[in-house]
C-alpha positions, 0 to 999 in steps of 0.5 A, a space after each residue: 345679421 351681426 347680433 344673431 352672429 354674436 348671440 350663436 357665439 355666445 350660445 356655442 361658448 356655452 355649449 362647449 363649457 357645459 361639455 367639458 364640465 361634464 367630461 371632467 366630472 366623469 374622469 374624476 369619478 375613475 380616480 378618486 372617491 365621491 365622498 373625498 370630492 364633494 366638497 370640491 365639486 360643490 364650489 366648481 358648480 357654484 364658480 361655473 353658476 357665477 360665470 354663466 351668470 356674468 356671460 349672460 348679463 353682459 350679453 343682455 347689455 350689450 343688447 340693451 345698449 344697441 337698442 338704446 342707441 338705435 333709439 336715440 339715433 332715430 330720435 335725432 333724425 326725426 328731430 332734424 327733420 322737424 327743424 327742416 320742416 320748420 325752417 321752410 315754413 318760416 321762408 313762407 311767412 310774411 315779414 311782418 310775422 317774421 319780426 314777431 319772432 324777435 320777441 315772441 318765438 314760436 313754439 309748436 310741440 308735435 309727437 312722432 312714434 310716441 316721442 313728443 318734441 319741442 320746435 322754438 323758432 325765432 328770427 333777428 335782423 343781421 348786418 351783413 358786413 359784420 355778420 352780427 345781429 343788428 341790435 348788437 352791431 354798429 351798423 345802423 342798417 340791417 341786410 337779412 333776416 336769419 331764422 333759428 329752429 331749436 328742437 328738444 325732446 324729454 330723452 335728450 338729456 344734456 345733449 345738444 339740441 338739434 338746430 337749423 338756421 336759415 337766412 332770408 332777405 327781406 322782400 321790399 319794404 323798411 324796417 325801423 330797428 330800436 336798441 335799448 339799453 340800460 346804465 350798464 349798457 345791458 338790454 332792456 326788454 319789455 320796453 314799448 316801441 310805438 311808430 306811428 305814420 307814414 305821415 300824414 297817417 296816424 296809424 300805430 305800430 307798437 312793438 316789445 323789445 325782446 331780452 336783448 333789447 331789440 324791437 325791428 318794426 317792418 314798415 312802409 317808406 315815409 316819415 314816422 314818430 317814435 316813442 319808447 316807454 316802459 312804467 317805472 323806467 326813465 331815460 338818462 335825461 330822466 323823462 318816462 317816455 322818450 317824445 317827451 325828452 327834447 333830446 331824444 330821437 322823435 322822428 325817422 324818415 325810411 326809404 324803400 328797401 333800407 332799415 334804420 336803427 335807433 339807440 335809446 337808453 333806459 332804465 329803471 327809475 331810482 330816488 335821490 335824497 340829501 340831508 344838509 348841514 345845520 346851523 340851527 336845530 331842524 334848519 334843513 334846507 329846501 333844494 339841491 342839484 344833481 349833476 351827471 355829465 352823462 346826461 345828454 340834456 342841456 344842462 346836465 342836472 336836475 334841481 330837486 326841491 321847492 324853493 321857501 319849503 325847508 326840510 331836514 331830508 330833500 328826496 326826489 320823485 322816483 324818477 332819477 336815471 341810475 348811472 353806474 358807480 363809475 359815473 355818480 352824481 356830483 350833489 350840492 345844495 342850490 338850483 343850478 350850477 353856479 351853486 356848485 362849491 368848488 366853482 364858487 371857491 376852488 379850495 372847497 374841493 368837489 361835492 359829494 358823489 351819489 350813486 343811486 341803484 335801479 329802482 332804489 335810493 342812495 346811501 345817505 348823504 349830506 351836503 353843506 350850507 354856509 351860514 349867513 348870520 346878520 342881526 338886523 338892529 333898530 339903532 344906528 351905532 355900536 353905542 347906540 345899538 337899539 333893539 333886535 328886530 323881529 318879523 322885519 322882511 327881506 331877500 336874499 338874491 342871486 345874479 342871473 345866469 350864468 354868474 348865479 342862478 337868479 333865485 330870490 329867497 324871501 325870509 322874516 327876520 327871528 327874535 334875534 334879528 336873524 335869518 330864520 334859516 341860517 344856511 344857504 347855498 354856496 353863490 353870490 347874493 344881495 342883502 335887503 331888508 325892510 321894517 316894511 309899512 308897520 315896522 318890526 318889533 321886539 317884544 311889546 316894542 313896536 314899529 321898529 325900523 318902519 318905512 326903513 330899508 337897508 340893502 348891499 349895492 354889490 354881490 357878495 360871496 357865500 364861499 366857505 363852509 362857515 359862511 361869507 369870508 368877507 362879512 363885512 361887504 353885507 354890513 353897515 354896522 361892522 362885525 359883532 364876535 361871540 364866543 372868542 371869535 368862534 361866532 361872527 354876525 354881520 350887524 345891520 342898523 336900520 335908524 336914520 343917521 347910521 352908516 350906509 356903506 357898503 350898502 345903502 340905508 334909505 326909506 323904503 318898505 319893499 325888497 326886490 
């Protein structure tokens, strides 16, 4: 055998070396005195011993390397046999069990000849046309199942594990392939996918998506309803469950020996908040719009806030889909697209852009609310202005969609005779104000503008950051300027005999 030959060769070499050394030692005695050669002889012995030690170490290292190489080859051969056995077992499993291997790999840990192995088996549908996993393929169906068995063991180290693959043609039946991706087009694991059917049956099959966002359910032919969800996640239209989104796929019809692929988009829900520009301290705002063309709903926006409830910061619930920074939300005060400042007046430019991180809150963002400045007076002219009316009631009404948002905001005038919240969304409005049945007051003076009502007959635009560019369309009493024209107020006279145009002044106690 080769190993024996190597060992004998080394021993012969050692024997020859010692014989030569002995001969040299004897011959030197005849030529030189023992005392003169003692040092040299000792040195020669030490060098000889070192050489012998090196030879012995090299010899045993050779034995050890050969032994280790043989053990590694034996372990890899056993691992390959285990991987093939695992593939053979997978071929005998029912389709439902194979499909579960997408999200729940089968793990076995057998021990052979003192070595413990770990066998991990998985499966995924593959498109025959592209040879890619069905959830990663653009094809709407799958052709076969690809199984993979991977074997590792402790002494494997950094070497590549043993892997065997197989191809299994699905038996007659149907499959629903669901692919869930996030805003960044990455797979979302942990999504619950439920298929109920086939109709009229109400049997439900549920599977959780794997890390790649894929779930494949083996089903009988027929019609099935689908629902995709996970706590803390929403789809691109802000729905936590796909069955509640009118623009999502709710049902599919599976034919025999065929599979259907349905894509869904979910991500961790975030929070969106904005602040409002203020014309007075602590004025706040009541609502804002978040628009994103990536939403598949019609319209592509959501209204956040409560009309009439004014806050310095208005914040959504944790229900916002976190589109990427390259596709941010446009935000502006109001309740619909008609309040977009750029739509109202192109000179205003685009509204602020906001990105919401997955599961987080956007950076601080401020939106503009142009002020509508009025003063309701009890008199009938500049010569007889009367007093500012407090506690007169009124409304600001937007036109119906699409010209406006169809929103009515009610107000009660301040002691200065103005709106309690000057800031209003960009858009068109009609104004109405009345003293009501009992009239307003100014301090101790009561009954002001009792049974009197003034309203504009045409809409005016709140169209610049400073407010309406044409205040004259609001007032029957002209414009009052303060502080060298920096503040302008539309004066409204309520006494009988005051000018009516451009609105109408009449008896009345109610506004629309």
